[in-house]
N, C-alpha and C positions, 0 to 999 in steps of 0.2 A: 503492498500498501504505499504511495509515493505521499508524502507531506503535503497537505492542499491547505494552506491557509484561511483560502474562502470557506472553504468547508469549517474547518475549526472556529471561525468566528460565530456559527450559528448556534454552537450548540452550548449547553448549558450544562453544570455536574449531573443532574438530575436526569439528564437527556441519554446519558450513554447506553440505559436499557433499552430502550426503544431504538438506538443506534441500530444496536446487536438487532433488534428482534426483526427490523426492517431488512437485514443484512444478511444475517446468520445467526437465524434462533438456534438455543442449545438445549439439550434433552437436560444437560447437565452445566450451569452456569454457574453458580456456586453450590459444595458440599462442604460440612463438616461433622464433627464426629463428636453423638452421645452417645455415653458410655461404651464406648468401642466400636458403633457400629455408626456408617455412612450415612447421613440425613441431607438427601440431594435435591437442589431448587432448580426447576428449569429456567430459561427466560420468561416467559408467561408467568410464572409463578412470582419469579420477585418483580415486577412490574405489578402484579396484583397487589402484593405485600404492600411493595412503596405505595402505593395509593392510598391504601389504606391506613397503614402506619402515620402518614402525610395528615389526613383527614383528622386521627385522634391528636396530632399535636396541634392540630389547628383549634379540636374541640377542648381543649386544657385550655385554654386561654394563652396560649402563645401567638404572639404577632408579627408579623414580616418584619425583620431587621434584630428581632429578638435571638440572643445567643444562648443554643446548646451545647454541651458537654459530653465524649465520650470516653466513659472509663474503661475500659475491657481489652481482656485479648482477643489475637487473632480467631473471627469467628467469622459464618456468613452472616450475620444479626449487625455485627460492625459495620458492613454496608448499606445493608438494608435500612439502618434508621441514619444513615450519615446520607442516601440517598435520599428519603423521604424528608428528613431533617432540609433538607439545600430546594425539597421541592414547595416545602412551605413557607419557604422564603425564609429561612431561620440562617442563622453564620453558625455555622460551625467551628467551636474550639474543642478540637480532641485534649487530651491529656492521658499521660504517662499512668501506669497502674504502680508504679515504685514510685512517685514522687514523695517527696515529706511534706508535712504538716504546712511547712511555709511555704512552698512553693504553689500548694494547692489552693492555700487561701491568698496569694498573690493573686496570682493568674482568675484564680473565678472575681477576686473584688475589683481586678484592672479591665478585664474584660466584660465586666457585667453581665455574667451568666444567668439566667435564669431557670433554665432547667437542666441537669444529670441524669445519662442513662447509664447505670453502673452493672460489673459484672455480676456482684452477687450480695447478696448482705453484709458479709464482712468488707468487702468496699465502702457500701455504702454509710457503716459507722463511720469511717474515716469519716466522710463528707458531716455525720451525725454532730462527730467529737469537734468541729470546727463551723459547724454550723453560729454560735454567735457573733459570727466575722464574715459571715456572707447575709447575701439578700435572706429576708424575711420569709419573700413570696418563692423561694425556690422550690422546683417541683423534682424526685426522685424517683425513678424507674429501675428496673432492674431485671436485668435479661434471666436470668433464672431464677423460677422461683422460689418467693420467698415470704413468710407472711409480715414480713418488716416495711415492705415498699410494693408498690403496685408492681405487676408485672407488664413487663413493655408490650406483650403482647394485647395487654386491655387496650392498649392506644388501638389497634385494629378496629376501623370503623366502615360503615355503609351507609352514608348518604347521601339522600340528595341534595340537600340545603351543603353540607360537607363537601360534598364533589364539586359543586357549580362555584363555591369558596374557593377550593384549591386550583381550578380550572383561570378563575382569575388570578390568582398570585401565581402560577406558572407564567401566564402570560405576558407578568405585569415586568419581570425578572430579567434583566439585561446581563447579557453575559460581560461587561464591563462592571459589573459590582462586586461587591468583596462575596466570596463565596464561606470563605475561611480564616479565621486568624490562626496560625500555628507559632505557639512561641517555642524560642529556641530552647536548649537541653541548658543555656546557664553556663558554660564552660569558662565566661568570663567574669559574670556577675549576673546579676538581676537579667533574668527571660526577658526577651523582646519579644511582641504580636507584630507577626508577620502577616501583614493584608496579603490576598492572593484572590484573585478573581476568577470568574467561572472561565472568562479566556485564556487568562495566565495560565491555569493547569491543560485546560483542554488541548492547547497550541503543544503545549510541553509534551502529552499521551501522543495526540498525534506523530508529533515528531521523531519519537522512540518506538512507535511501532514500525515507520519506515526504516530507523537506522539500523532496527536489532533483525530487521526482515523477520519478522513473528505470523503466523499464516493462522486461519479458524483451525477449530476442532480437534486442536491439540488441547494438552494440558498443562498448568504450572499450578507449585505449590506457594502457598505464602506465609511465613515465619514470621519474618521482620514486624517490629510494633505499627500497626497501622495507625497507629501515632504521630509518627513520623513521616514526613512530607514524602522520602524515597517510596516505600512500600505503600502508601496511600496512593499516591499517582501512578505506582505500578500496575496497580489494581485496575485503576481505571484505562491503564494499558493495556491488561488483560481483556478485559470486556471490550475496549471499541475495537480489537482485532480477532473477537469472536473465541476467545479461547474457555475450557474450562478451569476453575480459581479452587483447588483444595486447600484445604485450611489446616497448619500446626498450631493446635494452640500456645505450646511452651515449644520455646524452641529447643530444648534439650530431646525431647519426640520427633523434631526434623529429618533424624534418618529412617527414624522405625515408618513418618511419614512417605518418605522417598520411595523406600522398600516396597510400600504396599502399593501408592498411587504408581509409581514408575511415570513420573513426568518428562516432558519432553525441555520444560527451563524452568528457574528459580531463580530469585536474586537473593544476594548475602551479603554480609560485610566481611574484611580481610581477617579478623579474628575469628568468624568462627571457623569460617578454612581452614585456618590455621589448625582447629582443633581437627579435624577433620583429618587435617595431615597428620595429627600427634596420636590420632587415634590408629591410623596407620601403621606410623611408625610405631606403635604399643605394640598392634600384633604381630608386624615386623619381627622385633625383638624375643617374642616368645616362640618365633618359629627355629626348628633344630637342625642341623645339617648340612644339607644341599638347597633345602626351602629357605635357608636365613641369608644362605650363599648369596641365591638367584635373589630373594627379597633385598639386598643390599648393592649389589652388583646394577640391579633395575634402577634403585633412587639414585645412583650415580651416574648412568646412560643419561635418565629424566634430566638433571640438572646441567647437563650439557645441550639439553636440546635449543635450537635456533629458529625461531618460525618463517623466517627468511631465507637462510643456509641452512636446509636440508641436511647438510652432512655427506660423506662419502657412503658409499656405495655399503662399505662392514657397518657404517654406523648405522643406516636404516635396516641392515640386514638385524643388527642388536634389538634395534627399537622393536621391530616385528616380533621377535621371537619374544620379548619381555612383556609386550601387548598380550601375548598369544597367555604367558604363564602366570605373568604378574599383575599386569595393569587390569587384564578384566574385568578382574575381583575388585580393584578397584572402583571400578564403572557400575558393578553389580552391588554392593553398597548402596550406592547414590541412586537405584533405580534400573538401571541399564538403557535408558533411553534417551537421556540425557541429548538434546540440539543446541544448549545455552545454558551459561552461569552468568550472574551479572553480578561485580561488587562494586558497591560505593561507598561513602561516607567517609573512608581512613585509606590514605597510601596500601599498598600490595606490594610485600616481598616480591621481586623480579625472579627471585630464585624459586618461589614457591609457583611464580604463575608457567615459569618454562617446565616444571616437575609435571603441573596439570597440564598441560598442552602436549607432553611428551607421553603423558598415559591416556591420551584423548577425549581427556573432561576438556571441552569446548568454555572454556573461560575467558572472559573478557572485562575489562575494567572501566569504569567511568568517574564522572567528578558533574560534583554540583553542590547548592545551598539552596537551605530553607528559601531565601531570598529569590531563589531562580527556581523553582515549582518543583522538581529542582534541578532537571538534568539539563546539564552546559556543555558536556562533551560527551562520546562514547565510542570506544572501539567497536570496530565492524565484526562480523562473523563472515564477508565475504573476503577473497583473496585481496590481501593487499591493503584492506581496512584495519589491519592490530599492529600495533606495536607495542613490545612488552615494555614495560619502564614506564609508562606515557599514560594517559589517561584517554587517547584517542582526537580525533576532530572534533568542532563542535558540531550540533544539534542544528538543524535548518531551521530551526524556529527562533536560534540566535546568533548572534556573530561575535568575535572576541578581540582584543587587541591588547600587546604587552604593553602597558605605562613605560616611563623611563627608567623608574626605579624597579622593573622587573613584576609590577603588580598587574594580575589578571583583573583585564576589564571587561563586562559582557554586557550585551545592549540587545534587545529584542523583546518579543510578546510575551516570554516566560517571566522578562521580570518584574516583581511585587510591583502593589502600590506603594507604599510604603508601611512603618511601624506602626501601631496603634498608637493614637494618641500622642503621639512622641514625633511630629514632624521636623523638628532641628535635629533629631538625630537621623530620619530620615535623609537631610540632604547632606548629612556627612559621608554616606553611602554611595546615594545616587544625583550626579554632579547635573550641573544645567542642561549638556546633552544629553541625559538619558544613560549614562553609563552608568553602571554597576558596580562599583569599587568593591570586588571580593572581600581584598586585606590577603587575598595568597598570591606567592610567588610564582613564575613558574617564566618557561618559554615553550618556543615551537621547534618541533624537530622534523625535519624535509618537509618546514612550510605548513605541515597541518596542523600537527600530532603535538599536543599542549602535554609538558612535562610538570607535573608540578613538584617546585622544590624547597619550597618551607612555605609556613604560616609569617606574615608580614611580621606583627606583634609579636611570635615567637622567639624573633632573630635578635642575638643580646649582643652586646658590647661587650668586650672584655677591658681588661684594665689599661692593656694598651691600646683600646680604641678600638680595636679589627673586632669586625662582625664574624658570628659565630650564628648558622642555622644549625637548630639541636634536629629538627626532624629525620634530617638523611643519616645521622650517625644512630638514633635510636631505632632506623628501620635497618642499620645493618646489624647492629647488635642485636636486635630480633628477628634476625635470618638464623641464630643459633638455636637448634632445636629443646636446651638448658635455658634459653631466655624466654621468658614469658613477655615480660614488660620490660621497658627501661625508658628514664626520663632524664635529660641530659639538662644541667645545669654551667652557670658562670659568668650570670652578668654581672658586671663588674669585681672579677677575679682574674687571677695569673693565668688560670688555667682552666681546665673543661673535666668536669668530673659526672659522676651516673648513678642514681639511683636503680637496682637489677632487682624483677620481682623472677626468681627461677622458674623456669618449667617445673615443680617437683616431682612429677610423673618419671617426666624425661633422666632428670638428676636422680631420682630413685634407682632406675632401672642401671644407670650409670655406676653407682656405689655397689648394687648388689656384683656386679660384673666387677669391679675393683676389690671384694669381700668387704665392704665398708658397711654395716650397719647402725642404727642411729633409734634411742629412745625419743626422740624428737627434732622436731624441723633446726632450732635454732643450735643446737649440739652438731649437725648436719652443716651449717653453715659454716661452723666459726673451727671446723676441720680442715688444718693446713692441706689435704689434700685434694679439698673441694674449692677451696680459693684457689688452689695453684689452674685448677681447672679452667675456673673465669679467669685467672689471669693471660691462660693461653690464649681465649677467645677475645678476649679484648686486646690484646694483642694482635693477633688476626684483625681486626677488625681497625685498628689503628695504622696499620700498615696500607691502609688505602687512602686512608686521609694525609690532610694539609698537616702540618705541626703544630697550627694553632688550635686544630680540632680534636686532636687529639686526647681522649679521655688519661687521666692522668688518675686519678681515685676514685673507687666506684665502693660502693655500700648492698651488699646482698641484703633483703628484705626477706623477714618469715610469716609477711601475711601477704596475699595474694590480694591485688587488686579487682575490688569487685563495685557493679550497678549498686550494690544492697547495702554494702559501707561506704556509697557517695564518691568514689575516686573515679570509675569510669560513667560516660553519659548512653544514654539507650542504646547508640549505635557503637558504644566498646571503646568509644574513644578517651585516653586520659587528660582528668578534670587537673590541669597545671598547678591552678593557683588551693585547690580543696590538697591538693599532696603537698605542696610545700606548707602547707601549713600545718597538715597530718605531720611531717617529719623533719619539722625545724630542728631538732636535737642534731638527728642524724647529718643534714646540709650542713651544719654549721661546723660539726667535726670535719668534714671531707674537705673543708678550706682553707683548717687550722695549720 
């Protein structure tokens, strides 16, 4: 499907299922599991439910322009409620299921949310707890049946007067109006409400259908949070492309769902693919004899893969053999029918990209921001459309340029309307010519493939006044199977240091191979042999770096960084400010 800006101009968010029904109606449009059994919704069923839910929202007293929040894991109901709210003229303010009370309170107050659809009674109780701080007339509905709140199915209405009101509301909604306000994850401070119009998101979705070469009547698995703009827009992409969507309501269940559904497509973030590979490595370490030898030999061959230069005939023969003996099992673990996997939200290790491509897992990397609805660039699946280590060419609904200081600027139909209630802040990121200043630094390879080099705000000066970009150093460290996360430091210091969170699963395997056994993680990290192991990793990375970038000291941390303890965003990026505050004492020792 070629990107057609004129077609995109005429579609609102709530029109996507109508578009699907007109072009390729599906027997299974959405599917979710209830007590281990798949419950399916056809395109026509989705349309009927959406209209009835929209009428119920109107009957509840919600007016055009009112805000409604959805706080639930991935499931068909999320999209059905989203579509219904949009059709009723409401503005959707999605919320993650794991925010703290402070963030919930801020967003609900700031956005003036009037209704909240929660996943279950437990989630509803969170909002009951902060009720004194939010509007008294909030309406709370629960997707799961509960005695505490009205079930969302109670919203289902069928009334001629409500139907007439719904049609009037739909007719009056312009594509240029705000469809949703998405609050950023707040890695740098207070969350900002990004206002996106129907036009912003639909243009981006149609452009991505074009770029990804998606076809109708294939299936996709959705596991990333729908509260994040990436997965939500991806769902609209699937609907417009005529694809069946199967939901994994917990990321931990992704592997099981992939093996069950055997989809052709899914989206991910780098950390999830790293975990996939870590599980593959763990299984390889369990092998014995010739199987273990073949596993490690196959992995070594995969690391040498080049998607442009296919290598010698001998290399291609090796790859063919290992594809039959080893890599076929990797693909089977992901369902066995994949035609595309797209990763976004953070930088992906080039080494890991080579390994997956060599294994016949069609992986591509993309790039975007909430402020751009979100996709700015994406590698393609056709020959010559992918370059490892880059995020690909611009998608056709926008174009980009590199500013004199290296910052990536974007302009197009997908660029946000602005930050909600913050016009002055909007002016700092969208200039008078309409260019969105992304805050990312990059360069174009071969004139079209964008390579992200760092975050502009994260680049720091050392005490000698030299600039250091931490992200490439962190990525190089994280290429080691023995490192889960790394954060590089050195603002106004004479040297660079790092906090390192080991991959304890891989480290434990290594320790067992070295006949080292420990009662706890602290003792493990204090052992001289373990410290020596990480010194070797540090030295290998330093050999690739300029002198001012080299890590001099590092601290191994015994506590893993997670979303739950506030160290990672919902897309698994590190929250620098939080981590620096939490490990203030350890950081001070690194520079003494």
